[in-house]
C-alpha positions as CSV (number, residue, x, y, z in Angstrom):
1,X,0.0,0.0,0.0
2,X,1.5,3.3,-1.1
3,X,-0.2,6.5,0.0
4,X,-1.0,9.2,-2.6
5,X,0.1,12.3,-0.7
6,X,-1.6,14.6,-3.3
7,X,-5.0,13.6,-1.8
8,X,-6.2,14.7,1.6
9,X,-6.3,11.8,4.1
10,X,-9.8,10.9,5.3
11,X,-9.9,11.0,9.1
12,X,-10.5,7.6,10.8
13,X,-12.8,7.3,13.8
14,X,-10.7,5.3,16.3
15,X,-13.0,5.8,19.3
16,X,-14.8,2.4,18.9
17,X,-11.4,0.6,19.0
18,X,-10.2,2.6,22.0
19,X,-13.4,1.7,23.8
20,X,-12.5,-2.0,23.4
21,X,-8.8,-2.0,24.2
22,X,-8.8,0.9,26.7
23,X,-10.8,-0.6,29.6
24,X,-7.8,-1.5,31.6
25,X,-6.0,-4.8,32.3
26,X,-9.1,-6.7,33.3
27,X,-11.8,-5.0,31.2
28,X,-10.0,-4.6,27.9
29,X,-11.0,-6.9,25.0
30,X,-8.7,-7.8,22.1
31,X,-9.5,-7.0,18.5
32,X,-10.1,-9.5,15.8
33,X,-7.3,-9.8,13.2
34,X,-9.4,-7.9,10.6
35,X,-10.2,-5.0,13.0
36,X,-6.5,-4.9,14.1
37,X,-5.5,-4.7,10.4
38,X,-8.0,-2.0,9.6
39,X,-7.0,0.1,12.6
40,X,-3.2,-0.2,12.1
41,X,-3.5,0.6,8.4
42,X,-5.2,3.8,9.4
43,X,-2.6,4.5,12.1
44,X,0.3,4.0,9.7
45,X,-1.4,6.2,7.0
46,X,-1.7,9.2,9.4
47,X,-5.5,9.0,9.4
48,X,-5.7,8.8,13.3
49,X,-5.6,12.1,15.3
50,X,-2.8,12.7,17.7
51,X,-5.1,12.4,20.7
52,X,-6.6,9.1,19.6
53,X,-3.1,7.8,18.6
54,X,-1.8,8.5,22.1
55,X,-4.8,6.8,23.6
56,X,-4.4,3.7,21.4
57,X,-0.7,3.3,22.0
58,X,-1.0,3.6,25.7
59,X,-4.0,1.3,25.9
60,X,-2.2,-1.4,23.9
61,X,0.9,-0.9,26.1
62,X,-1.2,-1.7,29.2
63,X,-3.3,-4.5,27.7
64,X,-0.6,-6.2,25.6
65,X,-1.1,-7.5,22.1
66,X,-3.0,-10.7,21.4
67,X,-1.8,-13.1,18.6
68,X,-4.6,-11.9,16.3
69,X,-3.7,-8.3,17.0
70,X,0.0,-9.0,16.2
71,X,-1.1,-10.7,13.0
72,X,-3.3,-7.9,11.9
73,X,-0.9,-5.2,12.8
74,X,2.1,-6.9,11.1
75,X,0.1,-7.5,7.9
76,X,-0.7,-3.8,7.8
77,X,2.9,-2.9,8.5
78,X,4.3,-5.1,5.7
79,X,1.7,-3.8,3.3
80,X,2.8,-0.2,3.9
81,X,6.0,-0.6,1.8
82,X,7.0,-2.5,-1.4
83,X,8.4,-6.0,-0.7
84,X,12.0,-6.6,-1.4
85,X,13.0,-8.8,-4.3
86,X,14.4,-12.2,-3.4
87,X,18.2,-12.3,-3.8
88,X,19.5,-14.9,-6.3
89,X,21.5,-17.9,-5.2
90,X,21.1,-21.0,-3.1
91,X,20.3,-19.3,0.2
92,X,17.2,-17.7,1.4
93,X,17.9,-14.3,3.1
94,X,18.4,-14.0,6.8
95,X,16.8,-11.0,8.6
96,X,18.5,-9.6,11.7
97,X,16.6,-6.8,13.5
98,X,18.8,-4.6,15.6
99,X,16.9,-2.1,17.7
100,X,18.6,-2.3,21.1
101,X,22.4,-2.1,20.7
102,X,24.9,-2.4,23.5
103,X,24.5,-1.2,27.0
104,X,26.9,-3.3,29.1
105,X,28.2,-5.9,26.7
106,X,29.8,-5.2,23.3
107,X,27.2,-5.5,20.5
108,X,28.3,-8.5,18.4
109,X,25.3,-8.4,16.0
110,X,27.6,-7.2,13.2
111,X,29.9,-10.1,13.7
112,X,27.0,-12.5,13.3
113,X,25.9,-10.7,10.1
114,X,29.4,-10.7,8.6
115,X,30.0,-14.4,9.4
116,X,26.7,-15.3,7.7
117,X,27.4,-13.1,4.7
118,X,30.9,-14.7,4.3
119,X,29.1,-18.1,3.9
120,X,27.2,-16.6,1.0
121,X,23.9,-16.0,2.9
122,X,22.1,-12.7,1.9
123,X,21.8,-10.9,5.3
124,X,19.6,-7.9,5.9
125,X,20.1,-6.1,9.2
126,X,17.5,-3.5,9.9
127,X,17.1,-1.2,12.8
128,X,17.8,2.2,14.3
129,X,20.9,4.2,13.4
130,X,21.4,5.8,16.8
131,X,20.1,5.3,20.3
132,X,21.3,7.6,23.1
133,X,23.2,5.7,25.7
134,X,23.7,2.6,23.5
135,X,26.0,1.5,20.7
136,X,24.0,0.5,17.6
137,X,24.9,-2.0,14.9
138,X,24.7,0.9,12.5
139,X,27.5,2.7,14.3
140,X,29.7,-0.4,14.4
141,X,29.1,-1.1,10.7
142,X,30.1,2.5,10.0
143,X,33.3,2.1,12.0
144,X,34.1,-0.8,9.8
145,X,33.6,1.2,6.6
146,X,30.2,-0.3,5.7
147,X,27.7,2.3,4.6
148,X,23.9,1.8,5.1
149,X,21.7,0.7,2.2
150,X,19.1,3.4,1.6
151,X,17.0,1.5,-1.0
152,X,16.2,-2.1,-2.1
153,X,18.5,-1.6,-5.1
154,X,21.4,-0.7,-2.8
155,X,20.8,-3.6,-0.5
156,X,20.7,-6.0,-3.5
157,X,24.0,-4.7,-4.7
158,X,25.5,-5.2,-1.2
159,X,24.2,-8.8,-1.2
160,X,26.1,-9.5,-4.4
161,X,29.3,-8.4,-2.7
162,X,28.8,-11.1,0.0
163,X,28.4,-8.3,2.6
164,X,25.5,-7.8,5.0
165,X,23.2,-4.9,4.1
166,X,22.1,-2.6,6.9
167,X,18.9,-0.7,6.2
168,X,17.7,2.0,8.6
169,X,14.0,1.4,9.5
170,X,13.3,4.8,8.0
171,X,14.3,3.5,4.6
172,X,12.9,0.0,4.9
173,X,9.5,0.9,6.5
174,X,9.0,4.7,6.9
175,X,5.5,4.6,8.2
176,X,6.5,2.0,10.9
177,X,9.5,4.1,11.7
178,X,7.2,7.0,12.5
179,X,5.4,4.8,15.0
180,X,8.7,3.9,16.6
181,X,9.7,7.5,16.9
182,X,6.6,8.2,19.0
183,X,8.5,6.7,21.9
184,X,10.4,9.9,22.3
185,X,7.0,11.8,22.8
186,X,5.2,9.2,25.0
187,X,8.2,8.0,26.9
188,X,7.3,4.3,26.5
189,X,7.5,1.7,23.8
190,X,4.5,0.7,21.7
191,X,3.4,-2.1,19.4
192,X,5.7,-0.9,16.6
193,X,8.7,-2.1,18.6
194,X,7.4,-5.7,18.6
195,X,6.4,-5.5,14.9
196,X,9.8,-4.1,13.8
197,X,11.5,-7.2,15.3
198,X,9.3,-9.7,13.4
199,X,9.1,-7.9,10.0
200,X,9.4,-10.2,6.9
201,X,9.9,-7.7,4.1
202,X,11.0,-10.1,1.3
203,X,8.6,-11.3,-1.4
204,X,9.6,-15.0,-0.7
205,X,10.9,-17.2,2.1
206,X,13.3,-15.7,4.6
207,X,14.6,-16.7,8.0
208,X,13.9,-14.2,10.7
209,X,16.0,-14.0,13.9
210,X,13.7,-12.8,16.6
211,X,14.4,-12.1,20.2
212,X,12.3,-11.4,23.3
213,X,13.1,-9.6,26.5
214,X,10.0,-10.1,28.7
215,X,9.1,-13.8,29.3
216,X,5.4,-13.3,28.4
217,X,6.5,-12.5,24.8
218,X,8.0,-16.0,24.4
219,X,4.7,-17.7,24.3
220,X,2.9,-14.9,22.5
221,X,5.4,-14.8,19.7
222,X,5.6,-18.6,19.6
223,X,1.8,-18.8,19.2
224,X,2.0,-16.2,16.4
225,X,4.6,-18.2,14.5
226,X,2.7,-21.5,14.9
227,X,-0.8,-20.4,14.3
228,X,-0.9,-17.0,12.5
229,X,2.2,-16.4,10.4
230,X,1.5,-16.6,6.6
231,X,2.4,-20.0,5.2
232,X,5.7,-20.1,3.5
233,X,6.9,-16.9,5.1
234,X,6.9,-17.8,8.8
235,X,10.3,-19.3,9.4
236,X,11.9,-17.8,12.5
237,X,14.5,-18.5,15.2
238,X,13.2,-17.3,18.5
239,X,15.5,-16.7,21.5
240,X,15.9,-14.6,24.6
241,X,17.7,-11.4,23.5
242,X,21.3,-10.6,24.4
243,X,20.5,-7.1,25.8
244,X,17.7,-7.2,23.3
245,X,19.8,-8.1,20.3
246,X,19.3,-11.4,18.4
247,X,22.9,-12.5,18.5
248,X,23.8,-15.4,20.8
249,X,25.3,-14.5,24.2
250,X,29.0,-15.0,23.9
251,X,29.3,-16.3,27.4
252,X,26.2,-18.5,27.7
253,X,24.2,-19.6,24.7
254,X,20.4,-19.2,24.9
255,X,17.9,-21.8,23.8
256,X,16.7,-21.3,20.2
257,X,13.4,-22.5,18.9
258,X,12.9,-22.8,15.1
259,X,9.4,-22.2,13.8
260,X,8.7,-23.8,10.5
261,X,5.2,-24.2,9.2
262,X,3.1,-25.1,12.2
263,X,6.0,-26.8,14.0
264,X,8.2,-25.6,16.8
265,X,11.6,-27.3,17.1
266,X,14.2,-26.8,19.8
267,X,17.5,-26.5,17.8
268,X,19.8,-25.2,20.5
269,X,19.8,-25.9,24.2
270,X,20.5,-23.3,26.8
271,X,24.1,-23.6,28.1
272,X,24.6,-24.6,31.7
273,X,25.8,-21.9,34.1
274,X,29.5,-21.4,33.9
275,X,32.2,-19.0,35.1
276,X,33.8,-19.1,31.6
277,X,34.1,-15.7,30.0
278,X,34.5,-15.7,26.2
279,X,37.0,-13.4,24.5
280,X,35.4,-10.0,23.9
281,X,36.3,-6.5,22.9
282,X,38.0,-4.5,25.7
283,X,35.4,-1.8,25.4
284,X,31.8,-1.6,24.0
285,X,32.2,1.6,21.9
286,X,31.8,1.3,18.2
287,X,35.5,1.7,17.3
288,X,36.7,-0.9,19.8
289,X,34.0,-3.4,18.8
290,X,34.6,-2.9,15.1
291,X,38.4,-3.5,15.6
292,X,37.7,-6.7,17.5
293,X,35.2,-8.0,15.0
294,X,37.7,-7.4,12.2
295,X,40.3,-9.5,14.2
296,X,37.7,-12.3,14.8
297,X,37.0,-12.4,11.0
298,X,40.7,-12.6,10.3
299,X,41.1,-15.5,12.8
300,X,43.3,-13.4,15.2
301,X,40.8,-14.0,18.1
302,X,38.3,-16.9,18.3
303,X,34.7,-16.4,17.4
304,X,32.7,-17.1,20.6
305,X,31.4,-20.7,20.4
306,X,27.7,-19.7,20.8
307,X,27.8,-17.3,17.9
308,X,29.7,-19.9,15.7
309,X,26.9,-22.4,16.5
310,X,24.2,-19.8,15.7
311,X,25.8,-19.2,12.4
312,X,25.8,-22.9,11.6
313,X,22.1,-23.2,12.4
314,X,21.3,-20.2,10.2
315,X,23.3,-21.4,7.3
316,X,21.6,-24.8,7.4
317,X,18.1,-23.4,7.5
318,X,18.8,-20.7,5.0
319,X,20.0,-23.2,2.5
320,X,17.0,-25.5,3.1
321,X,14.6,-22.6,2.6
322,X,16.5,-21.5,-0.5
323,X,16.0,-24.9,-2.1
324,X,12.2,-24.7,-1.8
């Protein structure tokens, strides 16, 4: 869906939806998938007033999204921008959302992306370019001399170089990016933060790496991938985030569930507690992290075992999806 900005946008009456979702934790009712899609399409298109928008976002923040609401919202979000063409080759693309960055640990999402790309896998990293107080993947890529892809054409060219493409969310899904930016006004996250992490922007099969932070999202997202994700487009690895990022924790690997069709398979067990500390950058800033990643790629320092295992799982599934 592309909006014709030459025509005035017809206002959308959101009050009936607010009445359903805004009754508090105990009284709120979830929307159907169709209603969720209708509402979110209007929200993305700028047809909902600022007052109603704030009410909706805060009501959904308190209530939490149901599986049908996630499905309806995500379908609207993915329809708001043109799908990306499938890269040629034997591998299906791997999608790595990066919206958290580093707080305490170095952000090794770019290492994961570069290792996958080196295997020939088309890798699309998407996320925010900057985040105050955190070190983003975009900043680390920039320190390594890798520029962002501002269009589908630029991303396709980067894939052909066997490099990961980083697309800022503003370029990949501008209407969803606007919803994300409302956090600066409201002070809290909204449904767009969940949707951005499970986007599937390609026209064909792709493997999404998805993380969760709050335990309740594990089963909600699992239910979405099993029961509501579009057939042929629902493959995902789901794991607890490393400070919110979808890269394996270098010190203690998380469990990873693979969702394929209507099946849920445990492909990686959680590591047992250990005092072992994996080799890591001495600092978490972009320059230090970029320098350490370059050394890991050159074999001067070992790639942490959990990340190496994650790469192997991704390559195997990406190749299987590419053969379909």
